[in-house]
C-alpha positions as CSV (number, residue, x, y, z in Angstrom):
1,M,100.3,123.8,120.9
2,S,99.0,120.5,119.0
3,E,98.9,120.8,115.0
4,A,95.4,120.5,113.3
5,L,94.9,117.9,110.9
6,V,94.7,118.7,107.6
7,E,93.5,116.1,105.5
8,A,91.5,116.1,102.1
9,L,88.4,113.9,102.0
10,I,87.5,112.4,98.3
11,R,84.2,110.6,96.7
12,K,83.8,107.6,95.3
13,R,84.0,109.0,92.1
14,Q,87.7,110.8,92.7
15,V,88.5,107.5,94.2
16,L,87.9,105.6,90.8
17,E,89.0,108.2,88.3
18,M,92.4,107.9,90.3
19,T,92.7,104.8,90.5
20,G,90.9,103.7,86.9
21,W,88.9,100.7,88.9
22,S,84.9,100.0,88.4
23,N,82.7,100.3,91.1
24,S,82.7,96.3,91.9
25,T,86.3,96.7,91.7
26,L,86.8,99.2,94.6
27,Y,84.0,96.9,96.7
28,Q,85.9,93.8,95.9
29,R,89.5,95.6,96.8
30,I,87.8,96.2,99.6
31,A,85.8,93.2,100.8
32,D,89.7,91.6,100.2
33,G,91.3,93.5,102.7
34,E,93.4,95.4,99.7
35,F,91.9,98.9,100.3
36,K,90.7,100.6,103.6
37,K,87.1,101.2,103.9
38,G,85.8,105.1,103.0
39,V,84.6,107.4,106.0
40,S,81.5,108.5,106.9
41,I,80.6,111.9,106.4
42,G,77.2,111.6,106.7
43,P,74.2,109.9,106.2
44,R,74.6,107.4,103.3
45,M,77.7,109.3,102.4
46,V,81.4,108.0,102.5
47,A,84.5,109.6,101.2
48,W,88.5,108.5,101.4
49,P,91.2,110.1,102.8
50,L,93.3,111.4,99.6
51,S,96.5,111.0,101.3
52,E,95.5,106.9,101.9
53,V,94.6,106.9,98.1
54,Q,97.9,108.3,97.1
55,A,99.7,106.2,99.5
56,Y,97.9,103.0,98.1
57,I,98.6,103.9,94.5
58,A,102.6,104.5,95.3
59,R,102.5,100.9,96.7
60,R,101.6,99.5,93.6
61,I,104.2,101.8,91.9
62,A,106.7,100.5,94.2
63,E,105.5,96.8,93.9
64,R,105.8,97.4,90.0
65,D,109.0,98.8,90.1
66,A,110.5,95.5,92.5
67,K,109.5,93.2,90.6
68,G,110.7,94.9,87.2
69,A,114.3,95.4,89.3
70,V,113.5,91.5,90.2
71,A,112.9,90.6,86.9
72,E,115.6,92.4,85.1
73,A,118.4,91.0,87.6
74,F,117.6,87.6,86.2
75,T,117.9,88.8,82.8
76,E,121.4,89.6,83.5
77,N,122.6,87.3,85.7
78,N,121.5,84.8,83.2
79,R,123.2,86.3,79.8
80,I,127.1,85.4,78.6
81,G,128.9,87.1,76.2
82,G,125.2,89.4,75.3
83,V,123.9,86.0,75.1
84,T,120.9,85.1,77.4
85,I,120.9,81.4,78.7
86,S,117.8,79.8,78.9
87,E,116.9,77.4,81.7
88,G,116.0,74.4,79.7
89,A,119.6,74.7,77.5
C-alpha cells in the first residue's frame, strides 16, 4: 500500500511572516528563480508547500553558517600568538 502524501499548504501572508519579506520581495525572489512559485489552489488563489518554505529558510541558515565558518577559519589562520596579521603588513 502506498503512503499518503501529507503536506500543508500555506498562503502568501504566512510565507511573508515566515521569511520577513515584503510582497514585492517575494515576487522578485520568484522572478530571480531563488524561490519557487506557489501552487494554484483555486481561482486567483495560490499557496506554498510548507516544507518548501521551511527548506528555503534552512538553506539560508546553512549558507550563513558556512560563510561564518569560513570567516572564522580565515581569522584563525591569520593569528600568531594572539595577534592578528593583516594582509597589508
